[in-house]
Each structure stands twice: as C-alpha cells, then as structure tokens.
C-alpha positions as CSV (number, residue, x, y, z in Angstrom):
1,M,-29.2,14.0,-17.0
2,K,-32.2,16.2,-17.9
3,I,-31.8,17.9,-21.2
4,H,-34.0,21.0,-21.6
5,A,-34.4,21.2,-25.3
6,D,-36.6,21.5,-28.4
7,P,-35.4,18.8,-30.7
8,I,-36.3,20.9,-33.8
9,T,-33.2,23.1,-33.2
10,V,-29.7,22.3,-34.5
11,N,-28.0,22.6,-31.1
12,C,-30.6,20.4,-29.4
13,K,-30.3,17.8,-32.2
14,K,-26.5,18.0,-31.7
15,V,-26.7,17.3,-28.0
16,L,-29.2,14.4,-28.4
17,A,-27.2,12.8,-31.2
18,G,-24.0,13.3,-29.1
19,L,-25.6,11.7,-26.0
20,Q,-26.6,8.7,-28.1
21,L,-23.0,8.4,-29.5
22,I,-21.7,8.7,-25.9
23,G,-24.2,6.2,-24.5
24,A,-25.4,8.6,-21.9
25,P,-28.9,8.2,-20.5
26,Y,-31.0,11.3,-20.5
27,E,-34.5,12.7,-20.2
28,V,-35.7,15.4,-22.5
29,I,-37.6,18.3,-20.9
30,H,-39.4,20.0,-23.9
31,V,-38.8,23.7,-24.2
32,D,-41.0,25.0,-27.1
33,Y,-38.6,27.1,-29.2
34,F,-41.2,28.5,-31.6
35,K,-43.4,29.6,-28.7
36,G,-40.4,31.4,-27.1
37,A,-40.4,29.2,-24.0
38,Q,-36.6,29.6,-23.8
39,K,-37.2,33.4,-23.2
40,E,-39.5,32.9,-20.2
41,E,-39.2,31.7,-16.6
42,P,-38.5,29.1,-15.3
43,Y,-36.2,28.3,-18.2
44,L,-34.5,31.7,-18.3
45,S,-33.2,31.1,-14.7
46,L,-31.6,27.9,-16.0
47,N,-30.0,29.5,-19.1
48,P,-29.8,33.3,-19.0
49,N,-28.8,33.3,-22.7
50,A,-32.4,32.4,-23.5
51,S,-31.2,29.7,-25.9
52,V,-31.6,25.9,-25.9
53,P,-30.4,23.4,-24.8
54,A,-29.4,23.3,-21.2
55,M,-28.7,20.4,-19.0
56,V,-29.4,19.6,-15.3
57,D,-27.5,16.7,-13.7
58,G,-28.5,16.6,-10.0
59,D,-27.5,20.0,-8.7
60,F,-25.3,20.9,-11.7
61,E,-26.6,23.1,-14.4
62,L,-24.9,23.6,-17.7
63,W,-25.7,25.4,-20.9
64,E,-23.8,25.5,-24.3
65,S,-24.2,22.4,-26.4
66,N,-20.6,21.6,-26.8
67,A,-19.9,21.9,-23.1
68,I,-22.8,19.5,-22.5
69,L,-21.2,17.0,-24.9
70,Q,-17.8,17.3,-23.2
71,Y,-19.3,16.9,-19.7
72,A,-21.4,13.9,-20.7
73,A,-18.5,12.1,-22.4
74,D,-16.3,12.6,-19.4
75,K,-19.1,11.6,-17.0
76,M,-19.7,8.4,-18.9
77,G,-16.0,7.7,-19.3
78,N,-16.4,7.5,-23.1
79,D,-12.9,7.9,-24.3
80,A,-13.8,6.9,-27.8
81,A,-16.2,9.9,-28.2
82,Y,-13.9,12.3,-26.4
83,P,-10.4,10.8,-26.0
84,K,-8.2,11.9,-23.1
85,D,-5.0,11.8,-25.1
86,L,-3.8,15.4,-24.8
87,K,-3.2,16.1,-28.6
88,T,-6.4,14.3,-29.7
89,R,-8.5,16.2,-27.1
90,A,-6.9,19.5,-28.0
91,D,-7.8,18.8,-31.7
92,I,-11.4,17.9,-30.8
93,N,-11.6,21.1,-28.7
94,R,-10.3,23.1,-31.6
95,W,-13.0,21.7,-33.9
96,L,-15.7,22.3,-31.2
97,L,-14.6,25.9,-30.8
98,W,-14.4,26.4,-34.6
99,E,-17.9,24.9,-34.9
100,S,-19.4,27.3,-32.4
101,S,-17.5,30.5,-33.5
102,S,-17.3,30.0,-37.3
103,W,-19.0,27.0,-38.8
104,F,-22.4,27.2,-37.1
105,P,-22.9,30.9,-37.7
106,A,-22.1,30.4,-41.4
107,C,-24.5,27.5,-41.7
108,Y,-27.2,29.3,-39.6
109,V,-27.8,31.9,-42.3
110,F,-28.7,29.1,-44.7
111,L,-30.8,27.3,-42.1
112,V,-32.8,30.4,-41.3
113,E,-33.3,31.4,-44.9
114,N,-34.1,28.0,-46.3
115,C,-35.8,26.2,-43.4
116,V,-37.0,28.6,-40.7
117,K,-38.5,31.3,-42.9
118,P,-40.5,28.8,-45.0
119,L,-41.8,27.2,-41.8
120,L,-43.0,30.6,-40.6
121,G,-44.6,31.3,-44.0
122,G,-41.8,33.5,-45.4
123,A,-39.4,33.1,-48.3
124,P,-35.6,33.0,-48.4
125,D,-33.9,36.3,-49.2
126,P,-31.5,35.7,-52.1
127,A,-29.4,38.7,-51.2
128,V,-28.8,37.3,-47.7
129,L,-27.9,33.9,-49.1
130,E,-25.5,35.5,-51.7
131,A,-23.8,37.6,-49.0
132,Q,-22.9,34.4,-47.0
133,Q,-21.8,32.3,-49.9
134,T,-18.1,33.2,-49.8
135,Q,-17.7,32.7,-46.1
136,F,-19.6,29.4,-46.1
137,H,-17.6,28.0,-49.0
138,K,-14.3,29.1,-47.4
139,L,-15.2,27.2,-44.2
140,A,-16.6,24.2,-46.0
141,G,-13.3,24.0,-47.8
142,I,-11.5,23.8,-44.5
143,L,-13.7,21.0,-43.4
144,D,-13.5,19.2,-46.8
145,K,-9.7,19.4,-46.7
146,R,-9.6,17.8,-43.2
147,L,-12.0,15.1,-44.2
148,A,-10.2,14.3,-47.4
149,A,-7.4,12.8,-45.2
150,S,-9.6,11.0,-42.7
151,A,-13.1,9.6,-42.4
152,W,-13.5,11.4,-39.1
153,V,-12.5,14.9,-38.2
154,S,-10.2,13.9,-35.3
155,G,-9.1,10.4,-34.5
156,K,-10.0,7.0,-35.9
157,N,-13.7,7.0,-35.0
158,A,-16.6,9.4,-34.6
159,T,-16.2,11.8,-31.8
160,I,-18.3,14.6,-30.3
161,A,-16.5,16.9,-32.8
162,D,-18.0,15.0,-35.7
163,I,-21.5,15.3,-34.2
164,A,-21.0,19.1,-33.6
165,L,-19.8,19.7,-37.1
166,A,-22.5,17.7,-38.8
167,A,-25.4,19.1,-36.8
168,P,-25.9,22.4,-38.7
169,M,-25.5,20.7,-42.1
170,H,-28.2,18.0,-41.8
171,L,-30.9,20.3,-42.9
172,H,-29.1,21.8,-45.9
173,G,-29.3,20.4,-49.4
C-alpha cells in the first residue's frame, strides 16, 4: 500500500498509527500539506477532495482516513484491530462515523487555533475557542463516559476506533 500523506496532519497520523496497529506494510508518498500539494495535480486526480491522506493499493485508490483503516484491517485479516463480529464491528463503525462527523470537527477548531496558527506566525483567537468550548466538552463527555467503563472504546483491546478517536487529541494540552 502506498499512503499519500503529510505526517504532520491529524488524519495522516491516524492512518500511519492505524497501519502500525494493524501490522500492514506501507510506503509513504509525501504530499506537502503546507505547500498545498494536495490541491495540485497529480494528487488532485487521486483525491478530488484535495485533502490527505489517500491510498493506492495496486489499481485500487481510496481516500478517507477511516475507510483506509477499515480496508487495511480487512486486507491484513487483523480481526483484533477490526473484529468481524457483527455487533462489535457495528460499534466500531459507529465510533468511526462519530469521529469524522462530530469529534474531529470539534477538535479541529482547537488544533487550528492552538497549533496551526502559531506555526504560521499567528495567534489563537480566544473568541473562536470560547465558541467551541460547549460542543467540545459535550462530545468529550460522551467519550469519557464510554471509557469510564472500558479501557478501549469498543472491545477488549485497541481497535482502529481507538486510533481514530485519539488522533485529533494528541496535539491538545
């Protein structure tokens, strides 16, 4: 598998960490995020969303970080990282969808304000951070409640759901 990525981004770090958990061999093809390489050809033909990462496995191309993790786990037959049991898999899929639709967007505001802006010479906007506080804490409460009952979000060991949920938090204080 060739992973077109810039390891500085959350979703790329998620995929690389997930592939390590899965035990999937991969090669990183660097796409320079801060230079906008994801918005230019030839990458744009691979991922029309102009976002990283994307995967190429032979003649199969796939974008969306969680889909890449699901594919890799199934390809490698890693049932510990992505169990085939119907209820456990549905639970993992729920957390993957929640991560991409709710958790990541809430975390992203803090990531941009506290990490990206300073990297680019700017400063966090307190009003933007304040506006996101309620939603972030609501979602963090959902995750905290789940993890109060188990060391892992779904099942008895780390899965791709744990990787996905942890990825946007690793840069936050």
